[in-house]
KEKE-3310 file (N, C-alpha, C; in steps of 0.2 Angstrom, whole numbers, plus 5000, padded with zeros to 4 digits):
npx = (4991:4984:4970:4967:4956:4945:4929:4914:4905:4911:4923:4940:4949:4959:4973:4971:4956:4952:4956:4948:4935:4935:4936:4924:4917:4921:4916:4902:4901:4906:4896:4884:4887:4888:4874:4870:4870:4876:4889:4888:4893:4890:4889:4894:4888:4872:4860:4852:4838:4834:4837:4828:4815:4805:4803:4812:4808:4812:4825:4828:4828:4840:4851:4867:4870:4877:4885:4881:4893:4902:4894:4890:4891:4879:4870:4869:4864:4851:4846:4844:4834:4830:4835:4836:4840:4852:4860:4865:4868:4870:4876:4873:4861:4856:4857:4847:4839:4851:4853:4840:4841:4853:4848:4838:4846:4854:4846:4844:4856:4856:4851:4834:4828:4836:4850:4857:4871:4876:4889:4894:4899:4887:4880:4873:4866:4866:4862:4877:4880:4881:4883:4877:4881:4888:4894:4893:4893:4884:4876:4869:4857:4846:4833:4827:4814:4807:4791:4786:4784:4795:4807:4807:4808:4822:4829:4829:4833:4846:4851:4849:4859:4870:4871:4871:4884:4892:4890:4880:4871:4853:4847:4832:4819:4807:4793:4780:4767:4764:4752:4744:4745:4738:4725:4722:4720:4709:4700:4699:4693:4700:4702:4707:4716:4721:4731:4745:4750:4745:4751:4765:4763:4760:4771:4779:4775:4782:4790:4782:4771:4755:4744:4752:4751:4738:4735:4743:4738:4725:4729:4732:4721:4714:4700:4689:4682:4689:4701:4696:4692:4704:4712:4703:4707:4720:4720:4715:4724:4736:4751:4758:4759:4760:4769:4776:4764:4748:4737:4743:4747:4734:4729:4734:4729:4716:4698:4695:4707:4714:4714:4723:4734:4739:4742:4752:4762:4763:4768:4780:4787:4786:4794:4807:4809:4809:4821:4831:4832:4822:4820:4814:4805:4815:4806:4796:4779:4774:4763:4763:4773:4781:4791:4799:4801:4795:4793:4790:4779:4774:4778:4787:4802:4812:4828:4829:4837:4841:4851:4851:4841:4837:4834:4844:4844:4836:4821:4812:4798:4798:4790:4786:4796:4807:4799:4796:4807:4808:4796:4788:4782:4792:4795:4802:4814:4822:4834:4843:4858:4862:4878:4887:4881:4882:4895:4902:4897:4900:4911:4925:4936:4954:4966:4978:4990:5000:5009:5013:5026:5039:5053:5066:5078:5095:5103:5112:5110:5112:5100:5097:5100:5090:5078:5078:5078:5065:5056:5058:5052:5039:5036:5034:5022:5020:5017:5024:5033:5044:5055:5066:5078:5076:5081:5073:5069:5059:5047:5045:5043:5033:5023:5022:5016:5004:4998:4995:5005:5015:5027:5046:5061:5079:5089:5106:5119:5125:5119:5114:5105:5088:5081:5066:5057:5044:5033:5028)
npy = (5278:5272:5262:5247:5240:5227:5231:5237:5224:5214:5201:5197:5181:5170:5159:5147:5148:5148:5136:5128:5132:5128:5114:5110:5114:5105:5093:5096:5096:5084:5076:5080:5078:5064:5061:5064:5077:5091:5103:5120:5137:5153:5171:5184:5196:5201:5206:5222:5223:5210:5206:5215:5211:5208:5195:5193:5198:5207:5206:5211:5225:5226:5225:5227:5239:5242:5255:5264:5264:5278:5288:5306:5319:5326:5318:5309:5317:5319:5307:5304:5300:5288:5273:5263:5270:5274:5262:5247:5234:5223:5216:5198:5194:5183:5166:5159:5167:5170:5155:5153:5161:5156:5141:5145:5150:5139:5128:5118:5111:5103:5090:5083:5082:5092:5093:5103:5111:5124:5133:5148:5165:5177:5194:5207:5223:5223:5229:5228:5217:5205:5190:5192:5198:5207:5200:5184:5166:5155:5138:5130:5117:5113:5106:5105:5103:5093:5089:5082:5076:5069:5076:5086:5077:5070:5082:5084:5073:5072:5083:5081:5071:5078:5085:5075:5070:5081:5079:5085:5080:5077:5085:5093:5093:5106:5107:5114:5120:5131:5132:5126:5136:5146:5140:5139:5153:5156:5147:5153:5167:5177:5190:5190:5201:5203:5194:5194:5203:5197:5184:5190:5194:5182:5175:5179:5173:5164:5173:5184:5178:5171:5180:5193:5192:5192:5204:5213:5209:5216:5228:5230:5230:5219:5207:5206:5196:5186:5186:5183:5171:5164:5165:5156:5145:5144:5143:5131:5122:5110:5102:5089:5072:5062:5052:5059:5060:5057:5058:5066:5078:5082:5085:5097:5107:5117:5114:5112:5114:5106:5088:5083:5091:5088:5074:5075:5082:5071:5061:5065:5064:5050:5044:5051:5044:5032:5032:5034:5022:5018:5022:5034:5047:5064:5074:5088:5094:5111:5121:5135:5139:5150:5157:5169:5173:5179:5170:5157:5144:5131:5117:5121:5123:5122:5121:5114:5115:5108:5114:5128:5143:5147:5146:5134:5134:5133:5132:5129:5127:5134:5136:5145:5154:5152:5152:5164:5168:5161:5160:5148:5138:5130:5117:5119:5117:5121:5119:5127:5127:5136:5142:5150:5150:5136:5132:5137:5128:5115:5101:5097:5085:5087:5091:5079:5081:5075:5073:5085:5097:5108:5116:5121:5133:5137:5153:5153:5141:5134:5138:5128:5117:5118:5118:5105:5097:5099:5096:5082:5079:5083:5075:5063:5066:5074:5091:5105:5119:5131:5139:5153:5151:5160:5170:5169:5154:5146:5152:5153:5139:5137:5145:5138:5127:5130:5134:5122:5114:5098:5093:5096:5101:5104:5113:5113:5120:5108:5098:5080:5072:5073:5075:5072:5079:5078:5093:5103)
npz = (5456:5441:5439:5430:5423:5418:5407:5415:5421:5414:5413:5418:5416:5426:5423:5430:5433:5419:5415:5423:5420:5406:5408:5413:5402:5393:5398:5396:5382:5378:5383:5376:5363:5363:5364:5351:5346:5336:5335:5332:5325:5326:5320:5332:5330:5325:5312:5316:5314:5314:5329:5335:5333:5340:5347:5357:5369:5385:5383:5371:5374:5380:5372:5364:5354:5337:5330:5314:5302:5296:5298:5300:5312:5311:5306:5316:5326:5319:5321:5333:5341:5336:5336:5326:5315:5317:5320:5313:5316:5329:5345:5349:5359:5365:5361:5353:5344:5333:5330:5323:5312:5306:5304:5294:5284:5281:5278:5268:5268:5279:5290:5290:5303:5314:5326:5337:5344:5353:5360:5367:5369:5375:5376:5385:5390:5404:5422:5431:5443:5457:5450:5439:5424:5409:5399:5396:5396:5386:5384:5374:5368:5354:5346:5329:5317:5322:5328:5337:5355:5358:5354:5365:5375:5371:5373:5387:5392:5389:5395:5408:5409:5406:5418:5428:5423:5428:5441:5448:5458:5462:5454:5446:5434:5431:5423:5411:5401:5389:5382:5391:5403:5394:5394:5406:5410:5402:5409:5420:5418:5412:5402:5383:5380:5392:5394:5393:5403:5415:5415:5417:5429:5436:5435:5447:5457:5465:5472:5478:5483:5484:5489:5486:5471:5467:5473:5464:5452:5454:5454:5441:5435:5431:5427:5441:5444:5438:5444:5457:5455:5452:5464:5472:5467:5469:5483:5485:5481:5485:5489:5479:5483:5473:5461:5446:5434:5425:5434:5444:5437:5432:5445:5447:5439:5433:5429:5412:5406:5391:5387:5380:5381:5394:5392:5383:5392:5401:5392:5389:5402:5404:5394:5397:5409:5405:5397:5408:5412:5420:5433:5445:5437:5436:5434:5438:5439:5436:5437:5437:5431:5420:5411:5403:5390:5374:5363:5366:5362:5367:5376:5391:5401:5417:5425:5442:5457:5474:5481:5478:5476:5463:5445:5436:5422:5407:5395:5381:5369:5352:5340:5330:5328:5318:5306:5304:5296:5286:5280:5282:5294:5306:5317:5333:5346:5362:5375:5387:5396:5412:5411:5418:5432:5436:5435:5447:5456:5454:5455:5447:5439:5441:5429:5421:5433:5437:5425:5422:5422:5429:5421:5429:5426:5424:5419:5411:5403:5387:5374:5364:5371:5382:5375:5370:5380:5384:5374:5374:5385:5382:5371:5378:5383:5392:5401:5400:5408:5406:5417:5423:5435:5450:5463:5474:5476:5481:5481:5468:5465:5474:5466:5455:5458:5464:5451:5446:5443:5445:5447:5446:5439:5440:5428:5423:5413:5401:5406:5406:5410:5417:5434:5441:5453:5466:5467:5482)
capx = (4992:4978:4968:4967:4950:4940:4924:4911:4900:4915:4929:4946:4950:4966:4974:4967:4950:4951:4956:4943:4928:4935:4936:4917:4914:4923:4911:4895:4903:4906:4889:4879:4890:4886:4867:4869:4870:4881:4891:4888:4895:4887:4893:4893:4883:4867:4856:4849:4831:4832:4838:4824:4810:4799:4803:4818:4805:4815:4832:4829:4830:4847:4855:4872:4869:4883:4882:4883:4899:4903:4889:4893:4888:4872:4866:4868:4859:4845:4843:4845:4828:4828:4840:4836:4843:4860:4863:4862:4870:4870:4879:4868:4859:4855:4859:4842:4839:4856:4851:4835:4843:4857:4844:4834:4850:4857:4841:4845:4863:4856:4846:4827:4828:4844:4851:4862:4874:4880:4892:4897:4897:4882:4881:4868:4868:4863:4866:4881:4880:4884:4879:4873:4886:4886:4896:4893:4893:4877:4877:4861:4854:4840:4831:4823:4811:4802:4785:4783:4787:4802:4811:4808:4812:4828:4832:4829:4837:4853:4852:4850:4865:4876:4871:4875:4891:4895:4890:4875:4865:4847:4844:4826:4817:4801:4789:4774:4765:4762:4746:4740:4743:4731:4718:4721:4717:4702:4696:4698:4690:4705:4701:4714:4720:4724:4734:4752:4751:4743:4756:4770:4762:4759:4777:4781:4772:4787:4793:4778:4765:4747:4741:4755:4750:4732:4735:4746:4733:4720:4732:4733:4715:4712:4694:4689:4680:4695:4706:4694:4692:4713:4713:4700:4710:4727:4719:4713:4730:4740:4757:4754:4764:4761:4774:4774:4760:4742:4734:4748:4747:4728:4726:4736:4726:4708:4694:4695:4713:4713:4717:4729:4741:4741:4744:4758:4768:4764:4772:4787:4790:4786:4800:4813:4810:4813:4828:4835:4832:4815:4821:4809:4806:4816:4802:4791:4774:4773:4758:4763:4780:4780:4796:4797:4802:4788:4793:4788:4773:4772:4782:4793:4805:4818:4832:4830:4842:4840:4857:4850:4835:4837:4835:4850:4844:4828:4820:4805:4798:4796:4788:4785:4801:4810:4794:4796:4813:4808:4790:4783:4783:4797:4795:4809:4813:4828:4836:4850:4861:4865:4884:4889:4877:4882:4902:4905:4894:4902:4918:4927:4943:4958:4970:4983:4994:5007:5012:5015:5033:5042:5059:5070:5085:5101:5102:5118:5110:5111:5093:5096:5099:5085:5073:5079:5074:5057:5054:5059:5046:5033:5035:5032:5015:5020:5014:5031:5035:5052:5056:5072:5079:5077:5084:5068:5068:5054:5041:5045:5041:5026:5018:5021:5010:4997:4996:4993:5010:5016:5034:5050:5068:5083:5092:5112:5122:5128:5116:5111:5099:5085:5079:5060:5055:5037:5032:5024)
capy = (5273:5272:5254:5244:5234:5225:5235:5234:5218:5209:5198:5192:5174:5170:5153:5142:5149:5147:5129:5125:5132:5122:5107:5110:5115:5099:5088:5098:5095:5076:5072:5082:5075:5057:5062:5065:5085:5093:5109:5125:5142:5159:5177:5186:5201:5200:5213:5225:5222:5204:5207:5218:5209:5207:5189:5193:5200:5212:5205:5217:5231:5225:5224:5232:5241:5244:5260:5262:5266:5284:5294:5312:5322:5330:5313:5306:5321:5318:5300:5303:5296:5282:5268:5259:5275:5275:5255:5241:5228:5222:5210:5194:5194:5175:5161:5157:5171:5167:5149:5153:5164:5150:5136:5147:5151:5133:5122:5113:5107:5101:5084:5085:5084:5094:5094:5107:5112:5130:5136:5154:5171:5182:5201:5211:5229:5224:5233:5223:5215:5199:5184:5196:5200:5210:5196:5177:5160:5151:5132:5128:5113:5114:5102:5108:5100:5088:5093:5077:5075:5065:5082:5088:5071:5071:5087:5085:5068:5075:5089:5078:5066:5083:5087:5070:5070:5086:5078:5089:5075:5079:5091:5091:5099:5109:5108:5116:5120:5139:5132:5125:5142:5150:5138:5141:5159:5155:5145:5158:5171:5182:5192:5189:5206:5204:5188:5195:5206:5192:5180:5193:5194:5176:5174:5183:5169:5162:5179:5188:5175:5171:5187:5198:5191:5194:5211:5216:5209:5219:5234:5230:5231:5213:5206:5204:5189:5181:5185:5179:5163:5163:5166:5152:5139:5143:5141:5125:5117:5106:5099:5082:5067:5057:5053:5064:5056:5060:5060:5072:5084:5085:5088:5104:5110:5119:5110:5116:5113:5099:5082:5082:5095:5083:5068:5077:5082:5065:5057:5067:5061:5043:5044:5052:5039:5026:5033:5034:5015:5016:5026:5039:5053:5070:5079:5091:5099:5117:5124:5143:5140:5155:5158:5175:5174:5178:5166:5151:5142:5125:5115:5125:5120:5125:5116:5117:5111:5110:5119:5135:5145:5150:5142:5133:5133:5132:5132:5127:5126:5140:5134:5151:5159:5150:5153:5172:5171:5155:5160:5142:5136:5124:5116:5120:5117:5120:5119:5130:5127:5142:5139:5154:5147:5129:5131:5137:5123:5108:5098:5093:5082:5090:5088:5075:5085:5071:5074:5093:5098:5114:5115:5128:5132:5142:5158:5150:5135:5136:5137:5122:5111:5118:5115:5098:5094:5102:5092:5075:5078:5084:5070:5058:5066:5080:5097:5108:5125:5134:5145:5154:5151:5166:5171:5166:5148:5143:5155:5150:5132:5138:5148:5133:5122:5134:5134:5115:5109:5093:5091:5100:5098:5109:5111:5116:5118:5102:5092:5075:5069:5077:5071:5074:5079:5081:5099:5101)
capz = (5449:5437:5438:5423:5425:5411:5407:5421:5420:5410:5418:5415:5420:5426:5421:5434:5431:5413:5415:5426:5414:5400:5410:5414:5396:5389:5399:5392:5375:5376:5384:5371:5356:5364:5363:5344:5344:5332:5337:5326:5327:5323:5321:5337:5328:5319:5309:5321:5313:5318:5335:5338:5329:5345:5350:5362:5376:5388:5381:5366:5377:5383:5367:5363:5346:5333:5326:5307:5300:5292:5300:5302:5318:5309:5305:5323:5329:5318:5322:5341:5345:5331:5336:5320:5310:5320:5322:5308:5319:5337:5348:5351:5367:5366:5355:5349:5338:5328:5327:5319:5307:5304:5301:5288:5280:5278:5279:5263:5270:5286:5291:5291:5310:5316:5333:5337:5350:5353:5367:5365:5374:5372:5378:5387:5394:5410:5427:5434:5451:5458:5447:5433:5419:5403:5394:5399:5392:5386:5382:5371:5363:5351:5339:5323:5312:5325:5332:5344:5362:5357:5355:5372:5379:5370:5376:5395:5394:5388:5400:5414:5409:5408:5426:5432:5423:5432:5449:5452:5461:5465:5449:5443:5429:5432:5416:5411:5393:5387:5381:5398:5404:5391:5395:5413:5411:5400:5414:5426:5415:5410:5394:5381:5380:5398:5397:5393:5408:5420:5416:5420:5437:5439:5435:5452:5462:5471:5476:5481:5485:5481:5491:5482:5464:5468:5473:5460:5447:5454:5452:5435:5433:5429:5429:5448:5443:5436:5450:5463:5454:5452:5471:5475:5464:5472:5490:5485:5479:5489:5485:5478:5484:5468:5455:5439:5429:5424:5440:5448:5433:5431:5451:5447:5434:5433:5424:5406:5402:5387:5390:5376:5384:5399:5390:5380:5397:5404:5388:5389:5408:5403:5390:5401:5414:5402:5396:5413:5416:5425:5439:5445:5433:5439:5432:5442:5435:5439:5433:5437:5427:5413:5407:5400:5383:5371:5357:5367:5360:5370:5382:5394:5407:5420:5430:5449:5462:5481:5484:5476:5475:5457:5440:5433:5416:5405:5389:5379:5362:5349:5334:5326:5326:5312:5302:5302:5291:5281:5277:5283:5301:5307:5324:5336:5354:5363:5382:5388:5403:5415:5413:5423:5438:5437:5434:5453:5460:5452:5456:5442:5440:5438:5423:5425:5436:5438:5420:5422:5424:5427:5421:5432:5423:5425:5414:5405:5399:5380:5373:5361:5377:5386:5372:5368:5386:5385:5368:5375:5390:5379:5366:5382:5385:5399:5399:5402:5407:5407:5422:5424:5442:5453:5470:5479:5474:5485:5479:5462:5466:5476:5461:5451:5461:5463:5444:5444:5441:5451:5448:5444:5438:5439:5423:5422:5406:5399:5410:5401:5413:5422:5440:5441:5459:5467:5472:5488)
cpx = (4985:4976:4966:4962:4946:4934:4918:4906:4904:4920:4934:4945:4958:4967:4969:4960:4948:4951:4951:4936:4929:4934:4928:4914:4916:4918:4905:4896:4902:4899:4884:4880:4888:4878:4865:4868:4876:4882:4891:4891:4893:4891:4891:4888:4878:4864:4853:4840:4829:4833:4832:4818:4804:4798:4808:4815:4810:4823:4832:4831:4838:4853:4860:4872:4876:4882:4885:4889:4898:4897:4893:4889:4881:4868:4864:4863:4851:4842:4843:4839:4825:4834:4840:4840:4850:4863:4860:4863:4870:4873:4874:4867:4857:4858:4853:4840:4845:4854:4845:4837:4848:4854:4841:4839:4854:4852:4842:4851:4861:4850:4839:4826:4836:4843:4857:4865:4878:4883:4896:4895:4891:4883:4874:4870:4864:4866:4870:4880:4881:4879:4877:4879:4884:4889:4896:4891:4886:4879:4870:4862:4848:4840:4825:4820:4807:4797:4782:4787:4793:4807:4812:4812:4819:4832:4834:4833:4844:4855:4853:4857:4871:4876:4872:4882:4896:4895:4885:4869:4859:4843:4837:4824:4809:4799:4782:4773:4762:4753:4741:4740:4738:4726:4717:4718:4711:4698:4694:4693:4694:4703:4708:4718:4724:4730:4742:4753:4749:4749:4764:4770:4762:4767:4781:4779:4776:4790:4789:4772:4759:4744:4745:4752:4743:4731:4737:4741:4726:4723:4732:4727:4712:4704:4694:4686:4685:4700:4703:4694:4700:4713:4710:4705:4717:4726:4718:4718:4733:4746:4756:4761:4765:4767:4771:4770:4753:4739:4737:4748:4739:4726:4729:4734:4719:4705:4694:4701:4713:4717:4724:4735:4743:4744:4751:4764:4769:4769:4779:4790:4791:4793:4806:4814:4813:4820:4833:4834:4827:4816:4816:4811:4808:4812:4797:4786:4773:4767:4757:4770:4779:4785:4795:4797:4795:4787:4791:4781:4770:4775:4789:4796:4811:4821:4831:4834:4842:4845:4856:4843:4833:4837:4843:4850:4837:4828:4813:4805:4795:4795:4787:4791:4804:4805:4794:4802:4811:4801:4786:4786:4788:4796:4801:4808:4820:4829:4843:4852:4864:4873:4887:4886:4880:4891:4905:4901:4897:4909:4921:4935:4948:4963:4976:4990:5001:5011:5014:5022:5036:5049:5063:5077:5090:5100:5107:5116:5108:5103:5092:5096:5093:5078:5073:5076:5067:5055:5053:5052:5039:5030:5033:5025:5014:5018:5021:5031:5042:5052:5063:5073:5080:5080:5079:5065:5061:5047:5040:5041:5033:5020:5017:5016:5004:4994:4994:4999:5012:5022:5038:5056:5072:5088:5100:5114:5125:5125:5114:5105:5095:5082:5072:5059:5049:5038:5027:5027)
cpy = (5272:5263:5253:5238:5233:5231:5232:5229:5213:5207:5196:5186:5172:5161:5147:5143:5147:5140:5126:5125:5128:5116:5106:5109:5108:5093:5088:5095:5088:5074:5074:5079:5068:5056:5063:5073:5087:5101:5113:5131:5148:5164:5180:5193:5197:5206:5215:5223:5215:5203:5210:5217:5207:5200:5188:5195:5206:5212:5210:5224:5232:5224:5229:5233:5243:5250:5260:5266:5273:5289:5300:5315:5324:5323:5308:5310:5320:5312:5299:5299:5291:5278:5265:5264:5276:5268:5251:5234:5228:5215:5206:5195:5187:5171:5158:5160:5170:5161:5149:5156:5158:5144:5139:5148:5145:5127:5116:5109:5103:5095:5086:5086:5085:5095:5098:5109:5119:5132:5142:5160:5175:5189:5204:5216:5228:5228:5229:5223:5208:5193:5187:5200:5202:5205:5189:5172:5157:5144:5130:5122:5114:5108:5105:5103:5094:5091:5088:5079:5073:5071:5084:5083:5070:5076:5087:5079:5068:5080:5086:5074:5071:5084:5082:5069:5075:5085:5082:5084:5080:5085:5088:5096:5100:5110:5110:5116:5128:5137:5130:5131:5147:5147:5139:5148:5160:5153:5150:5165:5177:5184:5190:5194:5207:5199:5189:5198:5201:5187:5183:5193:5187:5173:5175:5178:5167:5167:5183:5185:5176:5177:5192:5198:5193:5202:5215:5215:5214:5227:5235:5231:5225:5212:5204:5197:5184:5181:5182:5171:5159:5161:5158:5144:5138:5141:5134:5118:5115:5102:5092:5078:5062:5058:5057:5059:5060:5063:5067:5078:5087:5088:5096:5109:5112:5114:5115:5115:5106:5094:5081:5085:5090:5077:5069:5078:5076:5061:5059:5064:5053:5041:5045:5047:5033:5026:5034:5027:5015:5019:5031:5045:5059:5076:5082:5096:5105:5121:5132:5144:5143:5155:5165:5177:5174:5173:5159:5150:5135:5124:5121:5122:5123:5119:5119:5112:5112:5114:5127:5137:5147:5144:5141:5132:5133:5133:5131:5127:5132:5139:5139:5155:5159:5152:5161:5173:5166:5157:5154:5140:5130:5123:5116:5119:5117:5121:5122:5130:5134:5141:5144:5152:5141:5128:5132:5132:5116:5107:5095:5090:5086:5087:5083:5078:5081:5072:5082:5094:5106:5113:5122:5128:5138:5147:5156:5145:5137:5134:5131:5117:5111:5116:5108:5095:5094:5096:5085:5074:5078:5078:5064:5059:5072:5086:5101:5115:5126:5140:5147:5153:5158:5165:5167:5160:5145:5146:5153:5144:5133:5141:5143:5128:5125:5134:5128:5111:5105:5091:5096:5097:5104:5107:5116:5115:5112:5095:5087:5072:5072:5072:5076:5074:5081:5089:5098:5097)
cpz = (5447:5438:5431:5423:5418:5412:5412:5417:5415:5415:5414:5419:5420:5424:5424:5433:5425:5413:5418:5422:5409:5402:5410:5406:5392:5392:5396:5386:5374:5378:5379:5364:5358:5363:5355:5341:5341:5333:5331:5329:5322:5324:5328:5336:5323:5317:5314:5320:5317:5325:5339:5335:5334:5348:5356:5369:5378:5385:5376:5369:5380:5377:5365:5355:5342:5328:5319:5306:5295:5293:5302:5308:5317:5309:5311:5327:5326:5318:5329:5344:5340:5331:5329:5314:5312:5319:5315:5310:5326:5339:5350:5357:5369:5360:5350:5344:5331:5326:5323:5313:5303:5300:5294:5283:5275:5279:5273:5264:5276:5285:5292:5298:5312:5323:5334:5344:5349:5360:5365:5370:5371:5376:5380:5391:5400:5416:5431:5441:5451:5454:5440:5429:5413:5398:5398:5394:5392:5382:5380:5367:5360:5346:5336:5319:5316:5331:5338:5349:5362:5357:5362:5376:5378:5374:5383:5396:5393:5392:5406:5415:5409:5415:5430:5431:5427:5439:5452:5452:5464:5460:5447:5438:5430:5424:5416:5403:5393:5386:5386:5402:5401:5394:5402:5414:5408:5405:5419:5424:5413:5402:5390:5380:5387:5400:5397:5400:5415:5420:5419:5427:5440:5440:5442:5458:5468:5475:5480:5484:5481:5482:5487:5475:5464:5468:5468:5452:5447:5452:5445:5431:5430:5431:5436:5448:5442:5441:5455:5462:5454:5460:5474:5473:5468:5480:5490:5483:5484:5486:5485:5479:5479:5464:5450:5436:5428:5430:5444:5444:5432:5437:5452:5444:5436:5428:5418:5402:5398:5389:5386:5378:5390:5397:5386:5385:5399:5400:5388:5397:5407:5399:5393:5406:5411:5399:5402:5417:5420:5431:5438:5442:5437:5438:5437:5439:5439:5436:5432:5434:5421:5409:5402:5393:5378:5365:5359:5366:5362:5376:5384:5400:5410:5425:5437:5453:5468:5483:5483:5475:5468:5452:5438:5425:5413:5397:5386:5371:5358:5342:5329:5324:5319:5306:5299:5296:5286:5277:5278:5290:5301:5314:5326:5344:5356:5372:5382:5395:5406:5416:5419:5431:5440:5439:5442:5457:5459:5454:5451:5442:5437:5432:5427:5427:5436:5431:5418:5426:5424:5428:5423:5430:5424:5419:5409:5402:5391:5378:5368:5366:5380:5382:5370:5373:5388:5379:5370:5380:5386:5374:5371:5385:5392:5397:5404:5402:5409:5412:5423:5432:5445:5461:5476:5476:5475:5482:5472:5461:5468:5471:5457:5452:5462:5456:5441:5442:5447:5452:5445:5442:5437:5434:5423:5415:5406:5402:5405:5404:5418:5427:5441:5450:5461:5470:5477:5493)
residu = (UNK:UNK:UNK:UNK:UNK:UNK:UNK:UNK:UNK:UNK:UNK:UNK:UNK:UNK:UNK:UNK:UNK:UNK:UNK:UNK:UNK:UNK:UNK:UNK:UNK:UNK:UNK:UNK:UNK:UNK:UNK:UNK:UNK:UNK:UNK:UNK:UNK:UNK:UNK:UNK:UNK:UNK:UNK:UNK:UNK:UNK:UNK:UNK:UNK:UNK:UNK:UNK:UNK:UNK:UNK:UNK:UNK:UNK:UNK:UNK:UNK:UNK:UNK:UNK:UNK:UNK:UNK:UNK:UNK:UNK:UNK:UNK:UNK:UNK:UNK:UNK:UNK:UNK:UNK:UNK:UNK:UNK:UNK:UNK:UNK:UNK:UNK:UNK:UNK:UNK:UNK:UNK:UNK:UNK:UNK:UNK:UNK:UNK:UNK:UNK:UNK:UNK:UNK:UNK:UNK:UNK:UNK:UNK:UNK:UNK:UNK:UNK:UNK:UNK:UNK:UNK:UNK:UNK:UNK:UNK:UNK:UNK:UNK:UNK:UNK:UNK:UNK:UNK:UNK:UNK:UNK:UNK:UNK:UNK:UNK:UNK:UNK:UNK:UNK:UNK:UNK:UNK:UNK:UNK:UNK:UNK:UNK:UNK:UNK:UNK:UNK:UNK:UNK:UNK:UNK:UNK:UNK:UNK:UNK:UNK:UNK:UNK:UNK:UNK:UNK:UNK:UNK:UNK:UNK:UNK:UNK:UNK:UNK:UNK:UNK:UNK:UNK:UNK:UNK:UNK:UNK:UNK:UNK:UNK:UNK:UNK:UNK:UNK:UNK:UNK:UNK:UNK:UNK:UNK:UNK:UNK:UNK:UNK:UNK:UNK:UNK:UNK:UNK:UNK:UNK:UNK:UNK:UNK:UNK:UNK:UNK:UNK:UNK:UNK:UNK:UNK:UNK:UNK:UNK:UNK:UNK:UNK:UNK:UNK:UNK:UNK:UNK:UNK:UNK:UNK:UNK:UNK:UNK:UNK:UNK:UNK:UNK:UNK:UNK:UNK:UNK:UNK:UNK:UNK:UNK:UNK:UNK:UNK:UNK:UNK:UNK:UNK:UNK:UNK:UNK:UNK:UNK:UNK:UNK:UNK:UNK:UNK:UNK:UNK:UNK:UNK:UNK:UNK:UNK:UNK:UNK:UNK:UNK:UNK:UNK:UNK:UNK:UNK:UNK:UNK:UNK:UNK:UNK:UNK:UNK:UNK:UNK:UNK:UNK:UNK:UNK:UNK:UNK:UNK:UNK:UNK:UNK:UNK:UNK:UNK:UNK:UNK:UNK:UNK:UNK:UNK:UNK:UNK:UNK:UNK:UNK:UNK:UNK:UNK:UNK:UNK:UNK:UNK:UNK:UNK:UNK:UNK:UNK:UNK:UNK:UNK:UNK:UNK:UNK:UNK:UNK:UNK:UNK:UNK:UNK:UNK:UNK:UNK:UNK:UNK:UNK:UNK:UNK:UNK:UNK:UNK:UNK:UNK:UNK:UNK:UNK:UNK:UNK:UNK:UNK:UNK:UNK:UNK:UNK:UNK:UNK:UNK:UNK:UNK:UNK:UNK:UNK:UNK:UNK:UNK:UNK:UNK:UNK:UNK:UNK:UNK:UNK:UNK:UNK:UNK:UNK:UNK:UNK:UNK:UNK:UNK:UNK:UNK:UNK:UNK:UNK:UNK:UNK:UNK:UNK:UNK:UNK:UNK:UNK:UNK:UNK:UNK:UNK:UNK:UNK:UNK:UNK:UNK:UNK:UNK:UNK:UNK:UNK:UNK:UNK:UNK:UNK:UNK:UNK:UNK:UNK:UNK:UNK:UNK)
# end
């Protein structure tokens, strides 16, 4: 018998799984709305040229492209080595590129400082494996039009509130600034044309260690003097026990990083701490946090949690992206929760199962009677399923209980009153 499965890297969700995902999404939406973010929706496809404009990093290579309509075989052969000649559209691989296009399209209809929420699926031609899918949900919040640290502070505060509401106690936010990374590379002596490759290698620090990073930098042909300076700096670093602040941030940076960058980061920490009632800020400065997207221009951050070794989300400032579409710079910063990573980590309250009823009816019950019973329960606030009585009555009830129903009633023809009984 042939198997009928979804495409590789994509999933079906049974009712219980779908219900759980929607409950988590409802919490996320409610908390972001409470922080003044407005939800928008963009098309699943964007223009090919926009998705391949050089700002999406490696994700551009993973885009699902949509072939032009009406091409004949000869045109396909002639354009075999030119994807742009074959495709004019593509499925979105993230929500940031579509948001930038959306803002450029509707700027005149939006407030000067626009706070957006986008919760929607994206598609990437990944090699499917555990935890890595070709279709997955992203939950993004972004602020456009605010160049100050207030924007980062609002994003981090709102995201931490969501994590608290989901019960992910102990979450923290690792934070850095791409400008600090550039200043650090300058201080060590890396040439400007080496920076991109050096940052790719530094991003592997937590996986291959300091010795591995230094070895890979030498393999890349990086300036030996700069590599040696980097090794010396790493060797002198020790984990700081000080709370997040100027002293702690400065102790993790080499001389030469401008004070205004340090003050910018510390200001964000102070604002987040104030927003959380003065409790110790859950920010952790990480001088080697890189984040791979090429469009980041300033602050960058990631969610860390002690229960897992991987990030649960991240984001940063991307002031140059919208300007490519508008012809003038617009400050922008965003934060994305890794929904597929957190949905299996959190416990969310079940729906009000006490108000969920299965009406098990005989086959000869007139439809009008049956729907009248159902309508009365629905009007009273219940969730109601109709099930025809089967020979294996116990299995029918067990399935209903597994599907989240809490009570049942049997219905016979001409029955005036129903007796609700608990399942289980």
